[in-house]
N, C-alpha and C positions, 0 to 999 in steps of 0.2 A: 621809142619803148613808155608808154602812159604810166609815171605815176602815182595817179588820183581817178579815179570813177565815183560820182557822185549820182548818175544815172540811175542806178540797180539800188539807191536807199532811197533817190527820190519818187520813184515810179509808183502810178496808180493805176493803171493800165491791168486789166484781168484780177485787179481783187475787188471781191465783194465786200459791198458795206453792213456791217454788224450794225447799226447803231451805238449803242453806248461801248460795245466793244471795240468801235474801230474798224478795221477795213483787217480782212485776210493776209495773214502775215505782218500786220502793223498793228499790234493793239493799241488802245488809246487810255489803258490804265497807268502803266509805268513808267513814260512822259509827262503826265499829270503830275505824278508823285514827286517829280525832281523840286518844284516849287514850294510845296509844304517841308518837304524834307531840308531843303537851304533855310528856308526860314525860321524853322524851329530851331535848327543850329545856330544859325546866326545871331536868333532870338536872344539863345544862349550865352551866347558871346557876349554878348550886348549887355546884357543883362548881369555878369560876372564884373565885365570894366567899369558900369556903373557901380557897383557894391563896393570895388577895391576901391575909385574914386571918391569915395561916401560923401566926403566936405569939399571936395571940388566939382566949380562949378559948371563943369562940362559932366557929370556925372549925371544930373536929368536928362542932358542930349540923349544919351548913350539908352537912360528908362525909356523916355517917349518910342526913338528907334526900334526899340525891342519891341513895345508895347503895338507900333503901329506894322513891324514884321510878322508880329503875332496874328495880328487880324487879316491882314492878306493871307497869310498863310493860312488859316481856317478858313476864309473866303474859297479858297483855289482845293482845299480839302476835300469840299464837300461833291466836287465834281469828279475827284480821284476816288473817293468813297462810292458814289453813285456807279461808275464805271468798273470799281473792283466788286462791288455785288452782283453788278450784270455777268461777270466772267464766271463769278464763284456759280451764279444760279446757272448759267447755259454752257459752262463749260468746264465743271468739275461732276463726277459720278460720287453721289454717298458710298462712305465705304472704303474709299480709295486712299493710297497716301497723299496724294495732290490734296483729295479734298480737305483731309487731316493738317497739312500743311498751311493748307490755304485758311484752315480757320484757324488756326495757331495767330497766323499772320493778322485776320481779319480784328480779332480779339486784344491782340497788341495797339492794332492801330486805332482803334474805338477806345481802346483805356486814353491812348494818347491825345485824342481829339478831348473827351472830356475834361481830362487837365489840360488842354490848350483853352477850352471854352469856360475852364472856372478861372484859370489863371488870367485871363482878360476880362471877366465879370471882375473879380477883385480889383486887376489896375483903374478899370472903369471906373465901378461903384466906390471905391473905398480909399484908394492910391494915388487918384489921379495927379495931383499936385506935389507928388512927392518929388522931394529933390534927390533921389537917387533910388535904386531898385529897393522895396523894404522885400524883406527876410519870406515872407512867405511866397510873393511873388517869383523869387529866384529860385526858390526852392520846388515850385511848380514850374517852371520853366524847366530848369536842369533835371528835375523827374522826366520829364516832355521828351528832353534831347534823347535820352538814355537810350529811354525806350522806341523813340524814331530810330535808333541804330541797330535796335535788337529787332522790330517790325522790319526795318527794311532789308535786315539780311534774311531774316526768314520769306520776306517776299522776293528776295533776289535767288533763293534754293529755290523757290516753283518754278522759275525760267529756266534757271540754270541746270540744276539737277534731275527735274522732272520735265524739262524740254516743253514748261506749258504756254499755252497761246506764242508758240514761235512759229 
C-alpha cells in the first residue's frame, strides 16, 4: 500500500496554460503570495527583536535583516499582484460575492504594499545607518504585518469559501 502520492499534485498533463493566471486547476497567485507574506511577518519579528535590543550590538543586524527581507518580499509581491489582478479581471463577475471579497482582499493588500514601500523608503532614505529599528519603521512594519494577516485570511476565504480558482 502506498502512503504518498506526488504525481497528481505535480502533473501538468491536460492543463491549459492561462498566462498570469497559471494553469487550469493550478493557479499562479496563491503560491506567489507565500514569499511576501513570510517576508513581511519575518521582517516584523526582526524589527521587534531589533527594537527590544536597542543598545545591543546585534540590534543593527536584525534591523538590516528586516530591511532586506522587506525589499525581497516587495519584489515578489509585484508578481503576486499582477497574477491576482489578472484573476480578478478574468475570473470574477461584477456584482457577485466572490468579486466583493476579492475587492476587499485587493484593497487590503494594496494598503500593505503602500505601507511596505513607505517603510523601505523610510529605511533607505532616512534611517539606513541606525543602530536599531527606529520607531517609524517599526510602526510601518507592524501595521503591514497585521494587515497581511487580515488580507491573507480574506484571500484564503476566496478559495475555501467560494471555491474560487480551484
